[in-house]
Structures are given as C-alpha cells and as structure tokens.
FIMARTOR-364568 format. One record per residue (C-alpha): x, y, z; residue in three letters. Coordinates in Angstrom, 1 decimal, always signed. Layout:
   east  north     up type
      X      Y      Z  ALA
...
end
This chain:
   east  north     up type
  -90.6 +227.6 +130.4  UNK
  -87.8 +225.2 +129.5  UNK
  -86.4 +223.2 +132.4  UNK
  -83.3 +221.1 +132.6  UNK
  -83.4 +218.4 +135.3  UNK
  -80.4 +216.3 +136.4  UNK
  -80.9 +213.2 +138.5  UNK
  -77.8 +211.3 +139.4  UNK
  -78.9 +210.1 +142.9  UNK
  -79.0 +206.4 +141.9  UNK
  -77.0 +204.0 +139.7  UNK
  -78.7 +205.7 +136.7  UNK
  -78.1 +209.2 +135.4  UNK
  -81.4 +210.7 +134.2  UNK
  -81.5 +214.0 +132.3  UNK
  -84.7 +215.6 +131.0  UNK
  -85.5 +218.8 +129.1  UNK
  -89.1 +219.7 +129.2  UNK
  -91.3 +222.7 +128.5  UNK
  -93.8 +222.8 +131.3  UNK
  -95.7 +219.5 +131.3  UNK
  -94.6 +218.6 +127.7  UNK
  -91.4 +216.7 +127.7  UNK
  -88.9 +217.6 +124.9  UNK
  -86.3 +214.9 +125.5  UNK
  -85.1 +212.6 +128.3  UNK
  -82.1 +210.3 +128.4  UNK
  -80.9 +207.7 +130.9  UNK
  -77.4 +206.3 +131.3  UNK
  -76.2 +203.6 +133.6  UNK
  -73.2 +203.8 +135.9  UNK
  -71.5 +201.1 +133.8  UNK
  -71.4 +203.5 +130.9  UNK
  -69.3 +205.9 +132.9  UNK
  -71.8 +208.8 +133.4  UNK
  -69.9 +210.0 +136.4  UNK
  -67.0 +211.2 +134.2  UNK
  -69.1 +212.0 +131.2  UNK
  -72.0 +213.9 +132.7  UNK
  -71.3 +217.1 +130.7  UNK
  -71.2 +215.3 +127.4  UNK
  -74.5 +213.5 +128.4  UNK
  -76.1 +216.9 +128.9  UNK
  -74.8 +218.1 +125.6  UNK
  -76.3 +215.0 +123.9  UNK
  -79.7 +215.8 +125.4  UNK
  -79.5 +219.4 +124.0  UNK
  -78.5 +218.1 +120.5  UNK
  -81.3 +215.5 +120.4  UNK
  -83.9 +218.1 +121.5  UNK
  -82.6 +220.8 +119.2  UNK
  -82.0 +223.2 +122.1  UNK
  -79.1 +224.9 +123.7  UNK
  -78.1 +225.9 +127.2  UNK
  -79.1 +229.5 +126.5  UNK
  -82.8 +228.3 +126.0  UNK
  -83.0 +227.0 +129.6  UNK
  -85.1 +229.1 +132.1  UNK
  -84.8 +226.9 +135.1  UNK
  -82.6 +224.1 +136.5  UNK
  -83.5 +221.3 +138.9  UNK
  -81.5 +218.6 +140.6  UNK
  -82.2 +215.6 +142.8  UNK
  -80.4 +216.3 +146.2  UNK
  -80.9 +212.8 +147.6  UNK
  -80.6 +210.9 +149.7  UNK
  -79.1 +208.3 +147.4  UNK
  -75.8 +207.5 +145.9  UNK
  -73.4 +210.0 +147.6  UNK
  -70.9 +210.4 +144.9  UNK
  -73.4 +210.6 +142.1  UNK
  -75.6 +213.1 +143.9  UNK
  -72.7 +215.3 +144.7  UNK
  -71.5 +215.4 +141.1  UNK
  -75.0 +216.1 +139.8  UNK
  -75.5 +218.9 +142.3  UNK
  -72.1 +220.5 +141.5  UNK
  -72.9 +220.5 +137.8  UNK
  -76.4 +221.9 +138.3  UNK
  -75.0 +224.7 +140.5  UNK
  -72.4 +225.5 +138.0  UNK
  -74.9 +225.8 +135.1  UNK
  -77.3 +227.8 +137.2  UNK
  -74.5 +230.2 +138.2  UNK
  -73.1 +230.7 +134.7  UNK
  -76.5 +231.2 +133.2  UNK
  -77.8 +233.2 +136.1  UNK
  -81.0 +231.1 +136.2  UNK
  -82.9 +229.7 +139.2  UNK
  -82.0 +226.2 +140.5  UNK
  -84.3 +224.1 +142.6  UNK
  -83.0 +221.2 +144.7  UNK
  -85.7 +218.5 +145.1  UNK
  -85.4 +215.7 +147.7  UNK
  -85.5 +212.1 +146.4  UNK
  -88.5 +211.3 +148.5  UNK
  -90.5 +214.2 +146.9  UNK
  -89.6 +213.1 +143.4  UNK
  -90.6 +209.5 +144.1  UNK
  -93.9 +210.5 +145.7  UNK
  -94.8 +212.8 +142.7  UNK
  -93.9 +209.9 +140.3  UNK
  -96.1 +207.5 +142.3  UNK
  -99.0 +210.0 +142.2  UNK
  -98.6 +210.5 +138.4  UNK
  -98.3 +206.8 +137.7  UNK
 -101.5 +205.9 +139.7  UNK
 -103.4 +209.1 +139.3  UNK
 -106.6 +207.5 +137.8  UNK
 -106.8 +204.9 +140.6  UNK
 -106.0 +207.5 +143.3  UNK
 -108.5 +210.0 +142.0  UNK
 -111.2 +207.2 +142.1  UNK
 -110.3 +206.2 +145.6  UNK
 -110.4 +209.8 +146.9  UNK
 -113.8 +210.4 +145.3  UNK
 -115.0 +207.3 +147.2  UNK
 -113.8 +209.0 +150.5  UNK
 -110.9 +206.6 +150.9  UNK
 -107.7 +207.7 +152.6  UNK
 -104.7 +207.4 +150.3  UNK
 -101.1 +207.5 +151.4  UNK
  -97.9 +207.4 +149.2  UNK
  -94.8 +205.7 +150.5  UNK
  -91.4 +206.3 +148.9  UNK
  -88.7 +204.0 +150.3  UNK
  -85.1 +204.6 +149.4  UNK
  -82.0 +202.4 +149.7  UNK
  -79.2 +204.3 +151.4  UNK
  -76.8 +201.4 +151.6  UNK
  -75.4 +199.4 +154.6  UNK
  -78.7 +197.7 +155.1  UNK
  -80.5 +201.0 +155.9  UNK
  -83.5 +202.5 +154.2  UNK
  -85.1 +205.9 +154.3  UNK
  -88.8 +206.4 +154.0  UNK
  -91.4 +209.2 +154.3  UNK
  -95.2 +209.3 +154.3  UNK
  -97.3 +211.5 +152.0  UNK
 -101.0 +212.1 +151.8  UNK
 -103.0 +212.5 +148.6  UNK
 -106.1 +214.7 +149.0  UNK
 -108.7 +216.6 +147.0  UNK
 -108.6 +219.4 +149.6  UNK
 -105.8 +222.0 +149.3  UNK
 -103.6 +222.3 +152.3  UNK
 -101.4 +225.2 +153.5  UNK
  -98.2 +224.1 +151.7  UNK
  -98.6 +221.1 +149.4  UNK
  -95.5 +219.4 +147.9  UNK
  -97.2 +219.2 +144.5  UNK
 -100.6 +219.4 +142.8  UNK
 -101.6 +217.0 +140.0  UNK
 -104.5 +217.7 +137.7  UNK
 -106.6 +214.9 +136.3  UNK
 -109.8 +215.8 +134.5  UNK
 -111.7 +218.2 +136.7  UNK
 -109.9 +217.1 +139.9  UNK
 -106.8 +218.6 +141.6  UNK
 -105.0 +216.1 +143.7  UNK
 -102.8 +217.7 +146.3  UNK
  -99.7 +215.9 +147.7  UNK
  -98.8 +216.7 +151.3  UNK
  -95.8 +215.3 +153.3  UNK
  -97.2 +214.3 +156.7  UNK
  -94.1 +212.7 +158.3  UNK
  -90.4 +213.4 +158.7  UNK
  -87.8 +211.3 +156.9  UNK
  -87.2 +208.1 +158.8  UNK
  -83.9 +206.2 +158.6  UNK
  -84.0 +202.6 +159.8  UNK
  -82.5 +199.1 +159.3  UNK
  -84.5 +197.4 +156.5  UNK
  -85.3 +194.4 +158.7  UNK
  -87.2 +196.8 +161.1  UNK
  -89.1 +198.5 +158.4  UNK
  -92.5 +196.7 +158.7  UNK
  -92.8 +197.2 +162.5  UNK
  -91.8 +200.9 +162.3  UNK
  -94.1 +201.5 +159.4  UNK
  -97.1 +200.0 +161.3  UNK
  -96.3 +202.3 +164.3  UNK
  -95.9 +205.3 +162.1  UNK
  -99.2 +204.7 +160.3  UNK
 -101.1 +204.6 +163.6  UNK
  -99.7 +208.0 +164.5  UNK
  -99.4 +209.8 +161.2  UNK
 -102.8 +208.7 +159.8  UNK
 -104.4 +211.0 +162.4  UNK
 -103.7 +213.9 +160.0  UNK
 -105.4 +212.1 +157.1  UNK
 -108.5 +210.1 +157.8  UNK
 -108.8 +209.1 +161.5  UNK
 -110.2 +205.7 +162.2  UNK
 -109.8 +204.4 +158.7  UNK
 -107.3 +202.1 +157.1  UNK
 -105.4 +203.9 +154.3  UNK
 -104.7 +202.6 +150.9  UNK
 -100.9 +202.8 +150.4  UNK
  -99.0 +203.2 +147.1  UNK
  -95.4 +202.3 +147.6  UNK
  -92.2 +202.4 +145.5  UNK
  -88.5 +203.4 +145.5  UNK
  -85.1 +201.9 +145.1  UNK
  -85.3 +200.0 +148.4  UNK
  -88.0 +197.7 +147.0  UNK
  -85.6 +196.8 +144.1  UNK
  -82.6 +196.2 +146.4  UNK
  -84.5 +194.2 +149.1  UNK
  -86.9 +191.9 +147.4  UNK
  -88.5 +190.8 +150.7  UNK
  -89.5 +194.3 +151.8  UNK
  -92.8 +194.4 +150.1  UNK
  -93.9 +191.0 +151.2  UNK
  -93.1 +192.1 +154.8  UNK
  -95.3 +195.1 +154.7  UNK
  -98.1 +193.3 +152.9  UNK
  -98.6 +191.4 +156.2  UNK
  -99.8 +194.6 +157.8  UNK
 -103.5 +195.3 +157.8  UNK
 -103.5 +197.9 +155.0  UNK
 -104.1 +197.9 +151.3  UNK
 -100.7 +198.1 +149.5  UNK
  -99.9 +198.7 +145.9  UNK
  -96.3 +198.4 +144.6  UNK
  -95.4 +200.6 +141.6  UNK
  -92.4 +199.0 +139.9  UNK
  -92.2 +201.8 +137.3  UNK
  -91.2 +204.2 +140.1  UNK
  -88.3 +202.2 +141.5  UNK
  -85.8 +204.6 +140.0  UNK
  -86.5 +208.3 +139.6  UNK
  -87.4 +209.9 +136.3  UNK
  -86.1 +213.5 +135.9  UNK
  -89.4 +214.5 +134.3  UNK
  -91.0 +214.4 +137.7  UNK
  -88.0 +216.2 +139.2  UNK
  -88.7 +219.0 +136.7  UNK
  -92.5 +219.0 +137.5  UNK
  -91.6 +219.5 +141.2  UNK
  -89.3 +222.4 +140.3  UNK
  -92.0 +224.0 +138.1  UNK
  -94.6 +223.8 +140.8  UNK
  -92.2 +225.3 +143.4  UNK
  -91.3 +228.1 +141.1  UNK
  -95.0 +228.9 +140.5  UNK
  -95.5 +228.9 +144.3  UNK
  -92.1 +230.3 +145.3  UNK
  -93.4 +233.3 +147.3  UNK
  -95.6 +231.2 +149.6  UNK
  -93.0 +228.5 +150.0  UNK
  -90.2 +231.0 +150.6  UNK
  -92.2 +232.6 +153.4  UNK
  -92.8 +229.4 +155.3  UNK
  -89.2 +228.1 +154.8  UNK
  -87.6 +231.3 +155.8  UNK
  -89.9 +232.0 +158.8  UNK
  -90.6 +228.6 +160.3  UNK
  -87.8 +226.0 +160.6  UNK
  -90.1 +222.9 +160.2  UNK
  -91.8 +220.6 +157.7  UNK
  -94.4 +219.6 +160.4  UNK
  -95.9 +222.9 +161.6  UNK
  -98.9 +221.2 +163.3  UNK
  -96.7 +219.2 +165.6  UNK
  -93.7 +221.6 +166.0  UNK
  -95.3 +225.1 +166.2  UNK
  -97.2 +226.5 +169.2  UNK
  -98.9 +229.9 +169.3  UNK
  -98.9 +231.6 +172.7  UNK
 -101.1 +234.6 +173.5  UNK
 -101.0 +236.8 +176.6  UNK
 -104.8 +237.0 +176.9  UNK
 -107.8 +234.7 +176.2  UNK
 -110.3 +237.2 +174.9  UNK
 -110.1 +239.8 +172.1  UNK
 -109.2 +239.6 +168.5  UNK
 -105.7 +238.3 +169.3  UNK
 -106.8 +236.3 +172.3  UNK
 -106.6 +232.5 +172.6  UNK
 -110.2 +231.9 +171.8  UNK
 -110.3 +233.9 +168.5  UNK
 -106.9 +232.7 +167.2  UNK
 -107.9 +229.1 +167.9  UNK
 -111.2 +229.4 +166.1  UNK
 -109.5 +231.0 +163.1  UNK
 -106.7 +228.4 +162.9  UNK
 -109.1 +225.5 +163.3  UNK
 -111.1 +226.8 +160.4  UNK
 -108.0 +227.2 +158.3  UNK
 -106.0 +224.1 +159.3  UNK
 -108.7 +221.5 +160.0  UNK
 -112.0 +222.7 +158.5  UNK
 -115.2 +220.7 +158.5  UNK
 -115.1 +217.7 +156.2  UNK
 -117.5 +214.8 +155.4  UNK
 -114.5 +212.6 +156.1  UNK
 -114.1 +213.7 +159.7  UNK
 -116.5 +213.3 +162.6  UNK
 -117.0 +216.2 +165.1  UNK
 -118.6 +216.8 +168.5  UNK
 -119.9 +220.0 +169.9  UNK
 -119.1 +220.6 +173.6  UNK
 -120.2 +224.0 +175.0  UNK
 -118.6 +226.6 +172.8  UNK
 -116.0 +224.2 +171.3  UNK
 -116.2 +222.0 +168.3  UNK
 -113.9 +219.0 +168.6  UNK
 -113.0 +217.5 +165.2  UNK
 -110.9 +214.5 +164.2  UNK
 -107.4 +215.8 +163.5  UNK
 -107.7 +218.7 +166.0  UNK
 -104.8 +219.6 +168.2  UNK
 -105.8 +219.4 +171.9  UNK
 -104.3 +219.9 +175.4  UNK
 -105.0 +218.1 +178.6  UNK
 -106.1 +220.8 +181.1  UNK
 -105.9 +218.9 +184.4  UNK
 -104.3 +215.8 +185.8  UNK
 -106.3 +212.5 +185.3  UNK
 -104.4 +209.7 +187.0  UNK
 -107.0 +207.0 +186.2  UNK
 -107.4 +207.3 +182.4  UNK
 -106.0 +204.3 +180.6  UNK
 -103.7 +204.5 +177.6  UNK
 -102.0 +202.2 +175.2  UNK
  -98.8 +202.7 +173.3  UNK
  -97.0 +200.7 +170.6  UNK
  -93.3 +200.0 +171.4  UNK
  -90.4 +200.1 +169.0  UNK
  -90.1 +196.3 +168.9  UNK
  -93.8 +195.9 +167.9  UNK
  -95.2 +195.2 +171.3  UNK
  -97.8 +197.1 +173.3  UNK
  -97.3 +199.1 +176.5  UNK
 -100.3 +199.8 +178.8  UNK
 -100.5 +202.5 +181.5  UNK
 -102.7 +205.1 +183.2  UNK
 -102.5 +208.9 +183.5  UNK
 -102.9 +212.0 +181.3  UNK
 -101.4 +215.2 +182.8  UNK
 -102.0 +218.9 +182.7  UNK
 -100.3 +220.3 +179.7  UNK
 -100.1 +217.1 +177.6  UNK
 -100.6 +217.9 +173.9  UNK
 -102.1 +215.5 +171.4  UNK
 -104.3 +215.1 +168.3  UNK
 -107.9 +213.8 +168.2  UNK
 -107.6 +210.4 +166.5  UNK
 -111.2 +209.3 +166.3  UNK
 -114.7 +210.4 +167.6  UNK
 -117.1 +207.6 +168.5  UNK
 -120.6 +209.1 +168.6  UNK
 -122.0 +205.6 +169.2  UNK
 -120.4 +205.1 +172.6  UNK
 -120.0 +208.9 +173.3  UNK
 -116.2 +209.0 +173.4  UNK
 -113.2 +210.3 +171.5  UNK
 -109.7 +209.0 +171.3  UNK
 -106.5 +211.1 +171.5  UNK
 -103.0 +210.3 +170.5  UNK
 -100.7 +212.3 +172.6  UNK
  -97.4 +213.6 +171.2  UNK
  -95.5 +210.7 +172.9  UNK
  -97.8 +208.3 +171.0  UNK
 -100.0 +207.3 +174.0  UNK
 -103.5 +206.5 +172.7  UNK
 -106.2 +207.3 +175.3  UNK
 -110.0 +207.2 +175.1  UNK
 -112.1 +210.0 +176.8  UNK
 -115.8 +209.5 +177.3  UNK
 -117.9 +212.7 +176.9  UNK
 -118.2 +213.1 +180.7  UNK
 -114.5 +213.9 +180.8  UNK
 -114.3 +215.9 +177.6  UNK
 -114.0 +219.1 +179.7  UNK
 -110.5 +218.0 +180.5  UNK
 -109.5 +218.8 +176.9  UNK
 -109.2 +222.1 +175.1  UNK
 -108.3 +223.0 +171.5  UNK
 -104.6 +223.8 +171.5  UNK
 -103.9 +225.7 +168.2  UNK
 -103.3 +228.7 +170.5  UNK
 -102.8 +228.6 +174.3  UNK
 -102.2 +231.3 +176.9  UNK
  -98.6 +232.1 +178.0  UNK
  -99.7 +231.3 +181.5  UNK
 -100.9 +227.9 +180.5  UNK
  -97.6 +227.2 +178.7  UNK
  -95.5 +227.4 +181.9  UNK
  -93.7 +224.1 +182.4  UNK
  -94.0 +223.1 +178.8  UNK
  -91.6 +223.3 +175.9  UNK
  -92.2 +223.5 +172.1  UNK
  -89.8 +223.4 +169.1  UNK
  -91.1 +226.6 +167.7  UNK
  -93.1 +229.4 +169.4  UNK
  -95.1 +232.1 +167.6  UNK
  -96.0 +235.3 +169.7  UNK
  -98.5 +237.8 +168.4  UNK
  -97.4 +241.3 +169.4  UNK
 -100.0 +244.0 +169.1  UNK
 -100.2 +245.6 +172.5  UNK
 -102.6 +245.2 +175.4  UNK
 -103.1 +246.4 +179.0  UNK
  -99.8 +247.2 +180.6  UNK
 -100.5 +244.8 +183.5  UNK
 -100.6 +242.0 +181.0  UNK
  -97.7 +242.9 +178.7  UNK
  -94.8 +242.6 +181.2  UNK
  -91.2 +241.6 +180.9  UNK
  -91.8 +238.5 +183.1  UNK
  -94.6 +237.3 +180.7  UNK
  -92.4 +237.8 +177.7  UNK
  -89.5 +235.9 +179.3  UNK
  -91.9 +233.0 +180.1  UNK
  -93.1 +232.9 +176.5  UNK
  -89.7 +233.1 +174.9  UNK
  -88.2 +230.4 +177.1  UNK
  -90.9 +227.9 +176.1  UNK
  -89.2 +227.6 +172.7  UNK
  -86.5 +224.9 +172.2  UNK
  -85.4 +226.0 +168.7  UNK
  -87.1 +229.1 +167.4  UNK
  -89.2 +232.1 +168.4  UNK
  -91.2 +234.1 +165.9  UNK
  -92.7 +237.4 +167.0  UNK
  -95.4 +238.8 +164.7  UNK
  -96.8 +242.3 +165.0  UNK
  -95.5 +245.7 +166.2  UNK
  -91.9 +246.3 +167.3  UNK
  -93.1 +248.9 +169.8  UNK
  -95.4 +246.3 +171.5  UNK
  -92.4 +244.0 +171.9  UNK
  -90.2 +246.8 +173.3  UNK
  -92.9 +247.9 +175.6  UNK
  -92.9 +244.4 +177.2  UNK
  -89.1 +244.4 +177.4  UNK
  -89.2 +247.7 +179.3  UNK
  -92.1 +246.9 +181.5  UNK
  -90.6 +245.3 +184.6  UNK
  -93.8 +245.8 +186.7  UNK
  -94.5 +243.1 +189.2  UNK
  -97.6 +243.1 +191.3  UNK
  -97.3 +242.6 +195.0  UNK
  -98.9 +239.3 +196.1  UNK
 -100.9 +239.4 +199.3  UNK
 -100.7 +235.9 +200.6  UNK
 -100.6 +236.4 +204.4  UNK
  -97.9 +233.8 +204.4  UNK
  -95.7 +235.9 +206.8  UNK
  -98.6 +236.2 +209.3  UNK
  -99.3 +232.5 +209.1  UNK
  -95.7 +231.5 +209.6  UNK
  -95.6 +233.8 +212.7  UNK
  -98.7 +232.1 +214.1  UNK
  -97.2 +228.6 +213.5  UNK
  -94.0 +229.7 +215.2  UNK
  -96.0 +231.0 +218.2  UNK
  -97.7 +227.6 +218.4  UNK
  -94.3 +225.9 +218.5  UNK
  -94.8 +224.2 +215.2  UNK
end
C-alpha cells in the first residue's frame, strides 16, 4: 500500500511516500524556501524522485496540528483535494500522536528493555503553539495490548503498544514543570501505580524554549530528551495512518459511539439491577477483567467477593468525614483536608500490603489512604446501579437495555439514568426494552405513615 504523507505543521514541510514500512522517498523544505506557495511542485518533485505518480497512491495522510496555523491549513487543504480527486482515504493525524510514535520508534530498543524489566515508560510530546504557550500530552508504552492503542511498534518478538492516557494540555511554558508533576501523579495511576516512570520527551517546544528540559529534569523522574524528534517526520505520520487503516473498523466504532478519548474517566455504565447477566456485579467483573486484568506489575487485594487491583475504578459508598486526604494545587503547593463522600469516584493508586492499606486518587485529584478496616466503604465502579447514581453526573452514560421485571423497568428509572449524563447517552440492547420503560409509568404507593404521624404531632400541639 503506497501512502503519501504531508506534514506542514511546523516551519518545515515534510513529504514522504512509503509502501508500508519501507520508505520510498522523503523530502523536507524549510519555510524560507517558500514551500507555502510551492507545495504542489514539492509533492510533484517527490513523485519524480520516487518514480511514482499520484495514480499509484492508495492512502493519504496529513498532520492536523496543533502547530503552525497557516502551514497546517494549507497542508490539510491540499491533502483533502488530492484525496477527493483520487477518491482515496485520507487520515488526519494529530501532531502529538506523530511525535509520540516518532519517540517510540527512535528509542524502541531502550523502551523495550525497560518494559521487559517491569519499568513504567511514558512518552511526552510537547509542542510550541506560539505566544509563550505549549501543548503537551502523556502516552504510555506497554507490552500489554489495550482496548484502543494509538499505535503498535514491533521490535524483535515484542509488540509495544502506545496508549494516550491524558487529554491535550495547553499551558504557559513557564508553568509547564509544575503542571507536569501534578499530571504525572494523577495520570500514572493508569500505568504503574506507586512507581516512578521513565519519561521520553521531545517536540518543537524543547527547541523553541531551551530551558524547558532543564526545568522538568528537576522533577523526581527519569527523563530522556530525543532531539531527533523535535520536528515531525512524515514517515511516522504515514505509519500512524497505516495502523489506523488496518484497525479502522474498531476505531470507527469507538469514535462514532463514544465521544471521548478517556473512556475510563468519562464513561459510566448504569444498570437497573445488581444481579443477573446484565446486573451490576456481572458487568463489573467482565469489565475489570477486560480493562484492568491481573498483572505482575499491579498489586491486588481480595476483600469478600471483590478483588481490588491497582488501576481499578472505585466508588465511595458512604460518607466518611474523618478520612484525611492530600491534593496538589495548581501553583505547586499542597492542600490537606478531610472527608470522602457517598458517590465520590476515583482510581486505586497503590495497594500497600505491608501496612494493610490502599490509596485512592479521586476524580478531583484528592489522594486518600484507606486501611483495610474501611475497605468496605469502597466498591468497584465499572458499573453501578441507577439507584446509586442518583445525585451524580457523568460525561457519558451507557445503559444496557435487555428487559427485566416490569417493576424495575419504569419510566422514572429511565429518566433518572438518562439525566445522569452531561454530554452523551448510549443505549445498548433491544429497542422494545427501551420503549417498554418509556411506556411504563407505574409508581408504587409508599406506605410511610407520615400522615398519621403528622396528625399525632398536631394533636400534641407540636
């Protein structure tokens, strides 16, 4: 498969033709040579040098930024035109994805060795977006396949999967080190709780702001700076497009159905019942096995019928006004307080078998330590009951709809479930089950004896 990649997101124009993983020809022009007005002739030059023509291309790719606004816009317009005329697929790849894949490829031998030694490895693309602002994202390298990796790199007998574990973060470059330290504390939960990750960094920001790397080296992590990946190479843009094309059915399903890049944090499954195949207990067990399976890198603790594992999503089940927590502030300070409340969601950060406790980072970034005598206050939260969700809100809600007893599947219950979502609701299952809930306006009479009690109080003159 012949791929043409166009990367004009920086002060350099990079165009590459490659057939799978074998590069045919790549060329790079600087802005000073006027690539903005000569991009078509530059592409033609690449075809002539490679002995190919536009009719040979099976796939187009383009860097969609962030980066140089004018350059990115021109490159995207040209790529869309070529794709439309040739009626071939076009993949737009973010600049952070391209930089992360380039980082992985450049340091694949060292990263593979670290992963086999059970080290946690993160990749950190940092891009200059002008006006003293930078944009960064955090990626995880892993030997274990995740649900939707950005890329897979094969070295020897190992497959290294690249997973994006944070949203894009826009910040003033002078605040970068403090914000990065705070992010690592929270985001590393998903990778290897309790360990200090090894971080491979690169991107245009390190070239534009020379002091940036010396600032982050003061943090207590192992940093490597890859100077070769400061500016993107369209070869890695094409490799990203090739991987996405090979996995387009799975990627299309997630992107079309769920409006998120962070499903573990944004998505909550709500079920009307606790028991049964589609009850809370069974769905939670299945999702834990799929999303956070047992691993030699993660400690776990068995409590009753539940297995708590580092990286698990959990919910606080009752108010605890005395538990202490600590939280890093935006200015790099530390805030202390007490209290974890019914419905609070978080992620298990670390399990300490030696002192019989586990630490949880709640979604508002409070870090609290629970000893095992209070572990019954926590439940796995991959799926929770609609009743338990009352008073809470989630960006995305998934509702399994396959029917149940009529006294459970009511309009009121459906209303409660749907109104928990702030952004999106996804119903999975049978349309007739959904319509049955819509049409079932049954409400059970509640026998509280409140009227009699009020009459008694009135008679007593209260």
